[in-house]
C-alpha positions in Angstrom: 96.9 116.7 105.3 93.9 114.3 105.3 93.1 110.6 105.1 89.4 109.6 105.2 89.9 105.8 105.0 91.3 104.0 108.0 90.4 100.7 109.7 90.8 99.6 113.4 90.3 96.4 115.2 86.5 97.2 115.2 86.6 95.5 111.8 89.7 94.0 110.2 92.4 96.5 111.3 95.2 95.7 113.7 95.1 98.7 116.1 92.8 100.5 118.5 91.2 103.7 117.2 93.5 105.6 119.6 96.6 103.9 118.2 95.5 104.7 114.7 94.9 108.4 115.6 98.3 108.7 117.4 100.2 107.1 114.5 98.5 109.3 111.9 99.3 112.4 114.1 102.9 111.3 114.3 103.1 111.1 110.5 101.8 114.7 110.2 98.1 114.3 109.4 95.6 116.9 110.6 92.3 115.1 110.0 91.4 111.5 109.6 88.3 109.4 109.6 87.9 106.0 111.2 85.9 104.0 108.6 85.6 100.4 109.7 83.8 97.8 107.5 80.1 97.3 108.2 77.0 95.5 106.9 73.7 94.7 108.6 75.5 92.4 111.1 77.5 95.1 112.9 76.6 98.6 111.6 74.8 99.7 114.8 77.6 98.5 117.1 80.4 99.8 115.0 78.8 103.2 114.4 78.1 103.6 118.1 81.6 102.7 119.1 83.2 105.0 116.4 80.9 107.9 117.2 81.6 107.6 120.9 85.4 107.4 120.3 85.3 110.5 118.2 83.1 112.4 120.6 85.5 111.7 123.4 88.7 112.5 121.5 90.3 115.6 123.0 89.3 118.8 121.2 92.7 120.3 121.8 94.5 117.3 120.2 96.7 118.0 117.2 94.6 115.7 115.0 90.8 115.7 114.3 89.1 112.4 114.1 85.8 112.0 112.2 83.4 109.1 112.6 83.0 107.1 109.4 82.0 103.7 108.1 82.8 101.6 105.0 79.8 99.7 103.7 81.5 96.6 102.4 80.5 93.7 100.1 76.8 94.4 100.4 74.1 93.1 98.2 73.9 96.4 96.1 70.3 97.2 97.0 71.4 97.5 100.7 73.6 100.5 100.2 70.8 103.0 100.4 69.1 101.8 103.6 72.4 101.2 105.4 73.8 104.6 104.4 70.6 106.1 105.9 71.0 104.1 109.0 74.7 105.2 109.4 73.7 108.9 109.1 71.0 108.3 111.8 73.7 106.8 114.1 75.8 110.0 113.7 78.3 108.9 111.0 79.8 111.8 109.1 81.9 110.0 106.4 80.3 107.1 104.5 82.5 105.1 102.1 81.2 102.4 99.8 83.6 99.5 99.0 83.7 99.8 95.2 84.2 97.2 92.4 87.9 96.6 92.9 89.3 94.0 90.5 91.2 92.1 93.2 88.1 91.0 95.2 84.8 89.4 94.2 82.5 92.4 94.4 78.8 92.1 93.4 77.8 93.5 89.9 76.2 96.9 90.0 77.9 97.8 93.4 79.4 101.0 92.0 76.1 102.3 90.5 73.8 101.5 93.5 76.4 102.7 96.0 76.5 106.0 94.1 72.7 106.3 94.3 72.9 106.1 98.1 73.9 108.8 100.5 77.7 108.1 100.4 80.7 110.5 100.3 83.4 108.3 98.8 83.4 105.4 96.4 86.5 103.5 97.4 88.7 101.8 94.8 86.0 101.8 92.1 88.1 99.6 89.7 87.2 99.9 86.0 84.3 102.3 86.7 82.0 102.8 83.7 81.4 106.1 81.9 77.8 106.1 83.2 78.9 105.6 86.8 81.6 108.2 86.6 79.0 110.7 85.3 76.8 109.7 88.2 79.7 110.4 90.7 80.2 113.8 89.1 76.4 114.6 89.3 76.2 113.6 92.9 79.5 115.1 94.1 80.9 111.8 95.3 84.7 111.4 95.5 86.3 108.6 93.6 89.2 107.1 95.5 92.9 106.9 94.4 94.4 104.6 97.0 97.7 103.5 98.3 96.3 100.1 99.2 98.1 97.2 97.4 95.9 95.5 94.9 93.2 98.1 94.9 95.7 100.6 93.6 96.1 98.7 90.3 93.3 100.7 88.7 94.3 104.2 90.0 95.4 105.4 86.6 92.1 104.3 85.1 90.1 106.0 87.8 92.1 109.2 87.3 91.5 109.0 83.5 87.7 108.6 84.0 87.5 111.4 86.5 89.3 113.8 84.1 87.0 112.8 81.3 83.8 113.6 83.2 85.0 116.1 85.8 84.4 113.8 88.8 86.0 114.6 92.1 89.0 112.5 93.3 90.4 111.8 96.8 93.7 110.4 97.9 93.4 107.8 100.7 95.5 105.3 102.6 92.9 102.6 103.3 95.1 101.6 106.3 94.7 98.3 108.2 98.1 97.8 109.8 100.9 100.1 111.1 102.9 99.8 108.0 100.0 101.1 105.9 100.1 104.5 107.6 102.3 106.3 105.2 103.2 110.0 105.4 101.2 112.7 103.5 104.2 113.2 101.2 104.2 109.4 100.4 100.5 109.5 99.8 100.9 112.4 97.4 103.7 110.4 95.6 101.1 107.6 95.1 98.9 110.2 93.3 101.8 111.5 91.2 103.0 108.0 90.3 99.4 107.1 89.3 99.4 110.0 86.8 98.0 113.0 88.7 99.7 116.4 88.3 100.7 118.5 91.2 98.1 121.1 90.2 95.4 118.3 90.3 96.5 117.2 93.7 96.4 120.8 95.0 92.8 121.0 93.7 91.9 117.6 95.3 92.9 119.0 98.7 91.1 122.3 98.1 87.9 120.4 97.3 88.4 118.2 100.3 88.8 121.1 102.6 85.6 122.6 101.3 83.8 119.3 101.8 85.1 118.9 105.4 84.0 122.5 106.3 80.5 121.6 105.1 80.5 118.3 107.1 81.6 120.0 110.3 78.9 122.6 109.9 76.2 120.0 109.9 
């Protein structure tokens, strides 16, 4: 099982990256990404620390750790240059903090994030038809999340993804130990939000294909 959205004390999480990794492994996950929040103030330092941690994580461990970043609360025009910078620093998984209804996110964040080199649009809220089509065209995952508050629009995001054929991903968006739920609990979040079991199976199939391509780069 996979979770590509996890935070550590490198941003606003409570745990060391190693603690996050061990707790996810204990829950039964096979691959996770460390995706701490970043903007121009910290992206170089955070990227360097995350990439170094992932590089030194034992290859024979029972869990694979991918270096990621979450571009968060940016002026929307900054998504493109910061995504490019993150790639240059060795980041594999780039998340954009989408237009969740429970935080004051800048207008046009979804659209301009989707035009940047990102992999996942996190908690995209009441994403428009136009932006959902754009996610489909660019092959960017729209997130269904277990995170309290952000999860309020899961059902809407699923409806939009079905309507336009956009890809979905199930993520924890963990910050604290209690956020690290089991793969079965994460699947239940998807089911409770309106996904079918067949749709969830397809989500993980597409995610496996995506990760194989990422690891090949």
